[in-house]
N, C-alpha and C positions, 0 to 999 in steps of 0.2 A: 221700434217703429220707425225712425229716421231711415233704416234700412227698406223696406217695407214700402216707404212712400219713396222710395230712389228704386227701389223694383221694379214697382210699377208705372212707375214717368217713363223708364227703361221700355218696359214693353210698350206702352204705349206710344214713345218716339218711334220706337219699330214698328211698331203697325202702321201707324200713317207711311213713313217712308217706304214701304212695303204697298201703300196702297196709291205713293202717285202717280208709278208710270202707267196704271191703267186709265190717269186721266189725261194722257197725251193722243192728240187726233191722230186714229190710223190712217196709211197714207192710200190715195185714190186709188186703186189697185187697177179700174178699169181704164183708167185712159196708158197706162203701159202695155195694151194690147194691141199689136196694130191693126188696123181694119182689113189686110188681106188674111189674117190670120184668124178673125173673129168671124169674115164674111166665108171663109175657104171651107170647102168639105173636109170632112171627119178622117181621119187617117182606115185606113186597110185596115180589118181582124186578118191575120194571119194564125194559122195556127203553130204551136210554138216547136215542134218537133223537126221544121225544115231550118229554121234559125239555132234551133241548138246542136243540129248538126252542125252547120256551118258555123257555128262559133267552137266546136271543138274540133274540129277541122284545119283552123285558123287559129287558134293557139299559139302555138309553139309548133316550129322546126330546128332541124339540126343544131343551127348558129344561137338560138334563143336563149338556151341552157346557159353557156358559157358566158353568153352577156348579164345575163340576170348576176350569176355568182360573184362576177367583176363587180358589179353596180353594187352588191351587197355587199362586199368586200371594201368598196370604197366608202360605204354606208357607214361602216363599221369602224373603219380606224379616224374617218372624223368622227364621230363621236365620242370617240374614246380621244382624240385630242382635244374636243371640248370640254372632255369632263376633268382635264387637268384646271390644276390653280390658275386662275385669273390675275390673282398681286403676287410677286414674284417674292422672295423670304427678306430682301432686305426694305422693300417698301413696310411688309406687314410688320416688322421688326424697329420704325418708325413709327407706323401709325397708334402700334401698341404702349411705344413709350410715350406718346401723345396725348394719350390716353390715358396712363400712368400720373403725367401730373398734373 
């Protein structure tokens, strides 16, 4: 029976903790819009065909692929270095000895 009470108390406290953020004041976003944007004209609606053609034409040129490949190689090398151990072997042994005391 005590375990059931503990479980119910845990569920109730989690429910209360989950409901607390709902009590916060939502920021007033109307004050973040500038008057020029609020009173300005609506943007022009244009067909997507022209935009897609310009996008496809401007995406890559002859020098883009090697630059992207070089960037990928740099990022992969950095990720490999970051995967290594943060703690050297001597420090790890000293910490392990301290834990066993």
